[in-house]
N, C-alpha and C positions, 0 to 999 in steps of 0.2 A: 921823395920823403911823402910820407903818407900823413896827412893831418884827420886825427880823430876827433869823434864828436860825442858829447854825453850830454843828456838832458833828462831831468827828473821832473819837469813841468813847473818847478820853481827856480832852479838853478842849472846853469849849464856850462859847457867849457868847449872849447876847440883846443887841442893840445898835440904834441909831437913826442913819440917815445923815440929814444935811441938805446940800443941793447937792453931792451925792457924797462929803461929809467926815462921818466918824463923829463923832458929839457926844455920844453917850451909851452906856454898856456894862454889862452885868453878867456876869463871867466865873465859871465853874465848873469843878471837875474832878470826874471819876468816881471815886468809892469802891466799887469792885466794880461788879456790874450793876445793883444796886437802889438806889443812893444817890448824891448828887450833893453836892459841897460848894460853895456859894457863897462865894467868896473875895474878891471885890470889886467894888464898884459906883462907878461915876464918871459924872458929867453934867455936861456943859460949860456955861460960862455963857450960852450961845445958847439952852439949853434949861431953864435953872433957873427953878423957881417954877411948872413946869407938870406935876408930880408925875411926872415921866417915870422916875425911880428907882423908884418904887411900882410903876409900870405894868410895868417890867422884872422886878421880882420876881414880879408877878401873873401874868406869861406862864409863869415857870418852875412856878408852882404850877400853873396848867392843864395844861402839858405832864406834869407829875408825877401828875397826877391820871388823865390819859388813859393814860400809859404805865406806871402802878403803880409808881412809885418814891418815895424818900423824898429830903427836903432836909435839910442841915444847915447853917446859915446862920451861918459863921464870919466873913463881912464885918458890922462893927458895923451898918451902914445896914439890911442886908438882915433883921437879928436884930431891928432895932427894928421893921421893918415886921410880923414875926410877932408881936412882943410886943403891939402895939398892936390886931391882928386876930385874934382867936378863930376866926372862921371857915375860917381858912386852917392851923390846927394840925394837922388831920389828916394833913399831909404831911410833918410832922416825924418 
């Protein structure tokens, strides 16, 4: 499964398409130049039970480490991923 990413400098999202239709997404907004706020995560029934939501969060973590910015997970799902995994708290 390929996780795609778009970012216009103000808003962005990580998402998954299946047969040309978006079936999962995690959206964020930039807060300045060094922090993103994850505000929404949604996975359709087509991909439920495959840990797709967590994979979206982990892609954001990888990008934050690569580009040296922080993440504020306001989305309850994303916040729960950070609460359960101490190895990714370095980007908070």
